[in-house]
C-alpha positions in Angstrom: 135.0 -108.1 -107.3 131.7 -109.8 -106.7 130.8 -107.0 -104.2 131.5 -104.3 -106.9 129.4 -106.2 -109.4 126.6 -106.5 -107.0 126.6 -102.8 -106.2 126.5 -101.9 -109.9 123.7 -104.4 -110.5 121.7 -102.9 -107.7 122.2 -99.4 -109.0 121.1 -100.4 -112.6 118.0 -102.2 -111.2 117.1 -99.2 -109.1 117.5 -96.9 -112.1 115.3 -99.1 -114.2 112.7 -99.3 -111.4 112.8 -95.5 -111.0 112.1 -94.9 -114.7 115.4 -93.0 -115.4 117.4 -93.6 -118.5 121.1 -94.1 -118.4 120.9 -92.2 -121.8 117.7 -90.2 -122.8 116.5 -90.3 -126.4 114.7 -86.9 -126.7 112.0 -86.0 -129.2 111.9 -82.5 -130.6 109.6 -80.0 -128.9 106.6 -78.9 -130.9 104.6 -75.8 -131.0 102.2 -77.1 -128.3 104.3 -79.9 -126.5 107.7 -79.9 -124.8 110.5 -82.3 -125.7 110.2 -85.7 -124.0 112.3 -88.8 -123.7 111.1 -91.6 -126.0 112.4 -94.2 -123.6 111.2 -93.1 -120.2 108.8 -90.2 -121.0 110.7 -87.6 -119.0 109.8 -84.1 -120.0 112.4 -81.5 -120.7 111.7 -77.7 -120.9 108.5 -76.3 -122.4 106.7 -76.2 -125.8 108.4 -74.0 -128.3 105.2 -72.0 -129.1 103.8 -71.0 -132.5 105.7 -69.0 -135.0 102.8 -66.9 -136.3 102.5 -65.3 -139.8 100.1 -62.3 -139.7 96.7 -62.7 -141.3 96.4 -61.8 -144.9 93.4 -60.6 -146.9 92.4 -64.2 -147.7 94.0 -66.3 -144.9 93.9 -66.1 -141.1 96.9 -65.9 -138.9 98.9 -69.1 -139.5 101.8 -70.9 -137.8 104.7 -71.3 -140.2 105.8 -74.5 -138.4 102.7 -76.6 -137.8 100.1 -74.8 -139.9 97.6 -74.1 -137.1 95.4 -71.1 -137.7 93.9 -68.4 -135.4 91.1 -65.9 -136.0 89.8 -64.9 -139.4 91.3 -63.6 -142.6 91.8 -59.8 -142.5 89.7 -59.2 -145.7 90.5 -57.0 -148.6 90.7 -53.2 -148.2 89.1 -52.1 -151.4 89.7 -48.9 -153.2 86.8 -48.2 -155.5 87.4 -48.3 -159.2 88.2 -45.2 -161.3 88.5 -44.6 -165.0 92.2 -45.5 -164.7 92.1 -48.5 -162.4 89.6 -51.3 -161.5 88.5 -51.9 -158.0 91.8 -52.7 -156.2 92.8 -54.0 -152.8 95.3 -51.5 -151.2 96.9 -54.4 -149.3 97.5 -57.3 -151.7 96.8 -55.5 -155.0 94.1 -57.9 -156.1 91.8 -56.3 -158.7 88.1 -56.9 -159.4 86.2 -56.0 -162.5 87.2 -53.3 -164.9 87.9 -49.6 -164.7 84.9 -47.3 -165.2 84.1 -46.7 -168.8 82.3 -43.5 -169.8 81.3 -43.6 -173.5 78.7 -42.1 -175.7 75.9 -44.5 -176.6 75.7 -44.9 -180.3 72.2 -45.7 -181.6 72.0 -47.9 -184.7 68.4 -47.6 -185.9 66.5 -45.7 -183.2 66.2 -41.9 -183.7 66.1 -40.5 -180.1 64.5 -37.3 -181.4 61.4 -39.3 -182.2 60.8 -39.9 -178.5 60.3 -37.5 -175.6 62.0 -40.0 -173.3 64.5 -42.8 -174.0 65.1 -45.3 -171.1 67.5 -48.2 -170.9 67.1 -51.5 -169.0 69.8 -54.1 -168.9 68.7 -55.5 -172.3 66.1 -53.2 -173.7 65.6 -49.6 -174.8 62.2 -48.0 -174.1 61.1 -45.1 -176.2 58.2 -42.9 -175.0 56.2 -41.2 -177.7 54.7 -37.7 -177.2 53.1 -36.8 -173.9 49.5 -37.2 -175.2 50.1 -40.3 -177.2 50.4 -42.9 -174.4 52.6 -45.2 -176.5 55.9 -46.8 -175.5 58.1 -48.8 -178.0 60.4 -51.5 -176.7 63.6 -52.4 -178.5 66.4 -54.9 -178.1 69.4 -53.0 -176.7 71.9 -54.7 -178.9 70.2 -55.0 -182.3 67.6 -52.2 -181.7 65.0 -54.5 -183.2 61.5 -53.5 -182.0 60.2 -56.1 -179.5 56.8 -54.7 -178.5 54.6 -51.6 -178.3 52.4 -50.7 -175.4 49.4 -48.4 -176.0 47.5 -47.1 -173.0 44.6 -45.9 -175.2 43.0 -49.3 -175.2 42.4 -48.9 -171.4 40.9 -45.4 -171.5 37.2 -44.4 -171.2 35.7 -41.2 -172.3 36.7 -38.5 -169.9 39.6 -40.5 -168.4 42.9 -38.7 -167.5 46.2 -40.5 -167.2 49.8 -40.1 -166.3 52.9 -42.4 -166.1 56.1 -42.6 -164.2 59.1 -45.0 -164.3 60.0 -46.9 -161.1 63.8 -46.9 -160.8 65.7 -50.1 -160.0 66.0 -49.0 -156.3 62.9 -51.0 -155.6 63.3 -53.6 -158.3 66.1 -55.0 -160.4 64.7 -53.5 -163.5 62.9 -50.3 -164.6 59.1 -50.6 -164.7 56.5 -48.2 -166.2 53.5 -47.5 -164.0 50.5 -45.9 -165.8 47.7 -44.4 -163.7 44.3 -43.9 -165.2 41.5 -42.0 -163.4 38.0 -42.4 -164.8 35.2 -39.9 -164.3 33.7 -42.2 -161.6 36.9 -41.8 -159.6 38.1 -45.4 -160.2 41.9 -45.5 -160.5 43.5 -48.2 -162.6 47.2 -48.9 -162.3 49.0 -50.7 -165.1 52.5 -52.0 -164.4 54.6 -52.6 -167.6 57.9 -54.5 -167.5 61.0 -53.6 -169.6 59.9 -55.8 -172.4 56.5 -54.3 -172.9 54.5 -56.9 -171.0 51.6 -55.9 -168.7 52.6 -57.6 -165.5 49.9 -56.2 -163.1 46.6 -54.4 -163.2 45.3 -52.9 -160.0 42.1 -50.9 -159.3 40.9 -48.8 -156.4 38.6 -45.8 -155.7 40.2 -42.4 -155.1 38.9 -39.1 -153.7 40.3 -36.3 -155.9 38.8 -33.4 -157.8 37.5 -34.0 -161.3 40.2 -34.0 -164.0 43.1 -34.4 -161.6 45.8 -36.9 -162.5 47.6 -39.3 -160.2 51.4 -39.7 -160.5 53.9 -42.1 -159.0 56.2 -39.9 -157.0 59.0 -41.9 -155.4 60.2 -45.0 -153.7 60.5 -45.3 -150.0 61.9 -48.2 -147.9 63.1 -49.7 -151.2 59.8 -51.3 -151.8 56.9 -48.8 -151.7 56.0 -46.4 -154.5 53.9 -43.5 -153.3 51.3 -41.9 -155.5 49.9 -38.4 -155.2 47.5 -35.9 -156.8 49.7 -34.5 -159.5 47.5 -31.4 -160.0 47.1 -30.5 -156.4 48.8 -27.4 -154.9 50.0 -29.4 -151.9 51.2 -32.9 -153.0 49.0 -35.2 -150.9 49.9 -38.9 -150.9 46.8 -40.9 -151.8 48.2 -44.4 -151.5 51.2 -46.7 -151.9 51.9 -49.9 -153.9 54.2 -52.6 -152.6 56.6 -53.4 -155.5 57.4 -56.8 -154.1 53.8 -58.0 -154.0 52.2 -55.5 -156.3 49.5 -54.7 -153.8 47.9 -51.4 -152.8 48.0 -49.9 -149.3 46.5 -46.7 -148.1 48.2 -46.8 -144.7 51.1 -44.8 -143.5 54.2 -46.4 -144.8 56.9 -44.0 -143.6 55.7 -40.8 -142.1 58.9 -39.0 -142.8 58.3 -39.5 -146.5 55.0 -37.6 -146.2 56.7 -34.6 -144.5 58.7 -33.7 -147.6 55.6 -33.2 -149.6 54.7 -30.1 -147.5 58.0 -28.3 -147.5 58.6 -25.2 -149.6 62.3 -26.0 -150.0 62.3 -28.9 -152.3 60.4 -29.7 -155.5 58.4 -32.9 -155.9 59.7 -36.3 -154.7 60.0 -37.2 -158.4 63.2 -35.1 -158.3 64.7 -37.1 -155.4 67.7 -39.3 -156.2 68.1 -42.3 -153.9 71.1 -44.4 -152.9 71.6 -46.6 -149.9 72.8 -43.8 -147.7 71.6 -40.4 -149.0 68.9 -38.7 -150.9 69.9 -36.0 -153.5 67.0 -33.6 -153.2 66.5 -31.0 -156.0 65.5 -27.5 -154.6 63.2 -25.1 -156.4 66.3 -23.1 -157.5 67.5 -26.1 -159.4 70.4 -27.0 -157.1 70.7 -30.3 -155.4 71.1 -30.9 -151.6 72.6 -34.0 -150.1 70.3 -35.0 -147.3 70.1 -38.0 -145.0 67.1 -40.3 -144.5 65.4 -37.8 -142.3 65.7 -35.1 -145.0 68.2 -33.2 -143.0 71.2 -31.4 -144.6 74.1 -33.8 -144.6 77.1 -33.3 -146.8 76.7 -30.3 -149.0 75.1 -29.4 -152.4 75.6 -29.7 -156.1 74.6 -27.4 -158.9 73.2 -30.5 -160.6 73.2 -34.2 -160.0 71.5 -37.3 -161.3 70.0 -40.4 -159.7 72.4 -43.2 -159.0 72.4 -46.0 -161.6 72.4 -49.8 -161.0 76.2 -49.7 -160.5 75.9 -47.1 -157.7 77.3 -44.2 -159.8 75.9 -40.8 -160.5 76.9 -37.6 -162.3 77.3 -34.4 -160.3 78.3 -30.9 -161.1 79.9 -28.8 -158.3 80.9 -25.8 -160.3 80.5 -24.4 -163.8 79.3 -27.0 -166.3 81.9 -29.7 -165.5 80.4 -33.0 -164.3 82.2 -35.6 -162.2 81.3 -39.3 -161.6 80.5 -39.9 -157.9 79.8 -43.2 -156.0 77.3 -43.8 -153.2 79.9 -42.6 -150.6 79.8 -39.3 -152.5 83.4 -39.7 -153.5 84.6 -38.5 -156.9 85.8 -41.5 -158.9 86.3 -39.6 -162.1 86.7 -35.8 -162.6 85.5 -33.7 -165.4 84.1 -36.4 -167.7 82.1 -33.9 -169.7 80.7 -30.4 -169.8 77.0 -29.8 -170.3 74.0 -27.8 -169.1 72.0 -30.7 -167.5 72.4 -34.4 -166.8 69.6 -36.8 -166.2 69.3 -40.5 -165.2 68.1 -42.6 -168.1 68.1 -46.2 -166.7 70.4 -49.1 -166.3 73.8 -47.5 -166.9 73.0 -44.6 -169.2 72.7 -40.9 -168.5 71.4 -38.1 -170.7 73.4 -35.0 -171.1 72.0 -31.8 -172.5 74.8 -29.8 -174.1 74.2 -26.8 -176.3 70.6 -27.9 -176.8 71.6 -31.4 -178.1 70.8 -34.7 -176.3 73.7 -37.1 -175.8 73.4 -40.5 -174.1 76.4 -41.7 -172.2 76.9 -45.2 -170.7 78.8 -45.6 -167.5 79.9 -49.2 -167.3 
């Protein structure tokens, strides 16, 4: 009996010394670690591995057991808004903003017929008097209360000639007027007027052009430079540029490809070019509009008529007949046949002018 007890005692002692349990107490395996004995540390099997849930629009791939993540969220796959639906993710259904609203702008006090041009900024309306008057009235967009009047005549000398153009919000967040005055001594004065009628910059330089010729802002290039040319020359020669970010004048070559278009017989002046981030909509002499890339090469097709893109990246385009669609900057139709008219023109922040049966209508795309 003593011998048996001694043998058992020796076996137990040897087991304890060797680290083996008579009875293991196992922990559960985790995603990254196998199960192990809580008494002796012995490992059994392997880790169970992660149970991954696929990434969603807003969350990366995630383990449903331990919460570990891998990679990045998939991101939303947006479908651009239409007149029926707001901008919508095709995966999760999240919406952003509102559907496109196309409505006629109803004037309260202003009589548009009193002005040859009516332009809209985010919070003001600008009414340009007759071509020879040099007067612009500025109104609050909501109340139509007159805020200011700018009169170029106070800056003119005897024999001066002048012109004006509006810088679209491609270069700046708002619409600015730029007046160009050329005095008989060939001194050119540029007056930059903000949407509230304030003179924000006055620049002067000497120019070499024939007597009586006017200088006009033609277009924006590289989203910051406005080029100016001799408005009365047969060939439109660029005279100088202004940098809209610094309001400084440069006579150097800004973008040579911009110059090339001035000498083509295919397109009209650069004032008829409509810019977005990807394309230029170039009006030809027959009145139709080509879609061209940044090198002025034919890209996607043509329209019978098209407007410049507004601040929201939307434009009006007519492909056939007199029916106009709303297109985005991917040249995709987001609303078909919103109206019928003879001509559509960009008129500022969100508003377009439609000529229909000889009557001017102002429509807001919001």
